[in-house]
C-alpha positions in Angstrom: -68.0 -31.2 -29.3 -68.4 -29.7 -25.9 -65.0 -27.9 -26.3 -66.2 -26.3 -29.5 -69.5 -25.1 -28.0 -67.6 -23.7 -25.0 -65.2 -21.9 -27.3 -68.1 -20.4 -29.3 -69.9 -19.3 -26.1 -66.8 -17.7 -24.7 -66.0 -16.0 -28.0 -69.6 -14.7 -28.3 -69.5 -13.4 -24.7 -66.2 -11.6 -25.3 -67.5 -10.1 -28.5 -70.7 -8.7 -26.8 -68.7 -7.3 -23.9 -66.2 -5.6 -26.2 -69.0 -4.3 -28.4 -70.7 -2.8 -25.4 -67.5 -1.1 -24.2 -66.8 0.3 -27.6 -70.3 1.7 -27.9 -70.1 3.3 -24.4 -66.6 4.7 -25.0 -67.8 6.2 -28.3 -70.9 7.8 -26.7 -68.6 9.2 -23.9 -66.3 10.7 -26.6 -69.3 12.3 -28.4 -70.7 13.7 -25.1 -67.3 15.2 -24.3 -67.0 16.8 -27.8 -70.6 18.1 -27.3 -69.5 19.6 -24.1 -66.7 21.5 -25.9 -69.1 22.7 -28.5 -71.5 23.9 -25.7 -68.6 25.8 -24.1 -67.8 27.5 -27.4 -71.4 28.5 -27.7 -71.4 30.0 -24.2 -68.1 31.8 -25.0 -69.5 33.2 -28.2 -72.7 34.4 -26.4 -71.0 36.0 -23.4 -67.3 35.5 -22.4 -68.1 36.8 -18.9 -70.2 33.6 -18.3 -66.9 31.7 -18.5 -64.5 34.3 -17.1 -66.6 34.7 -13.9 -66.4 31.0 -13.0 -64.2 29.6 -10.3 -60.9 28.2 -11.6 -60.0 24.5 -10.8 -63.6 23.7 -9.7 -65.9 21.2 -11.3 -68.8 22.8 -13.2 -71.7 21.2 -15.1 -73.7 21.9 -18.2 -77.4 22.5 -18.1 -78.9 22.0 -21.6 -82.6 22.3 -22.3 -84.6 23.0 -25.4 -84.6 26.7 -24.6 -81.3 27.5 -22.8 -77.7 26.5 -22.2 -75.9 27.3 -18.9 -73.0 26.4 -16.8 -74.1 25.4 -13.3 -73.0 23.8 -10.1 -75.7 21.0 -10.3 -74.2 17.6 -11.4 -75.2 16.5 -14.9 -76.4 13.0 -15.5 -77.1 12.0 -19.1 -79.2 9.0 -20.2 -79.2 7.6 -16.7 -75.5 6.8 -16.5 -73.0 9.2 -18.1 -71.7 12.0 -16.0 -70.2 15.1 -17.5 -68.2 17.8 -15.8 -66.2 20.8 -16.9 -63.1 22.3 -15.2 -61.5 25.5 -16.1 -57.8 26.2 -15.5 -55.8 29.4 -16.0 -54.1 29.9 -19.3 -50.5 30.8 -19.2 -48.5 32.5 -21.9 -44.9 33.2 -22.5 -44.1 36.9 -21.8 -41.9 37.2 -24.9 -43.8 35.2 -27.5 -47.3 34.9 -26.2 -47.1 31.2 -26.8 -49.2 29.0 -24.5 -46.9 27.5 -21.8 -47.1 25.4 -18.7 -47.9 27.2 -15.5 -44.5 26.4 -14.0 -42.6 28.1 -16.8 -40.6 31.2 -15.7 -41.4 34.4 -17.5 -45.0 33.5 -18.1 -48.2 35.4 -17.3 -51.9 34.5 -16.8 -54.0 35.3 -19.9 -57.2 36.8 -18.4 -58.8 36.5 -21.8 -58.3 32.7 -22.0 -59.0 29.5 -20.1 -58.0 25.9 -20.5 -61.3 23.9 -20.5 -61.3 20.2 -19.7 -64.5 18.2 -20.2 -64.7 14.8 -18.5 -67.4 12.2 -19.2 -67.6 9.2 -16.9 -69.5 6.0 -17.4 -69.2 2.7 -15.5 -65.7 3.4 -14.1 -64.3 4.7 -17.4 -63.5 8.4 -18.1 -63.1 10.2 -21.4 -61.3 13.6 -21.2 -61.2 16.3 -23.9 -59.3 19.5 -23.5 -59.3 22.8 -25.4 -58.3 26.4 -25.0 -61.1 29.0 -25.0 -60.3 32.7 -25.5 -62.3 35.9 -25.5 -62.5 35.7 -29.2 -64.9 38.5 -29.7 -63.4 40.8 -27.0 -66.6 40.9 -25.0 
């Protein structure tokens, strides 16, 4: 009987820990996707707000009820999730204009594009989402 109770207790503990991890990972993914959507909004509003940022440097999102901005102040969400955005140069093949790795010969830096990486961290776990943003409206 004690063995059965111990087994049930351990099973329930494992279930609750797994459930909490899944909920936290899901929230991290949603926050990362929200970050991408915010970057698209900033891009649509004024491409120069993205083009003027330092490459390969962590940036953060400032979201309020009246404004959205990209700042240098770390962002903490709901007391535990941390979200950062890093922009990298976008490289294209000179012959085809396809996106290529930066080490590929015959490539050029697309000044009207950036690779945007959004990272959301919580309790030692990190969720990363990546996209390409371009000066879609030629601002």
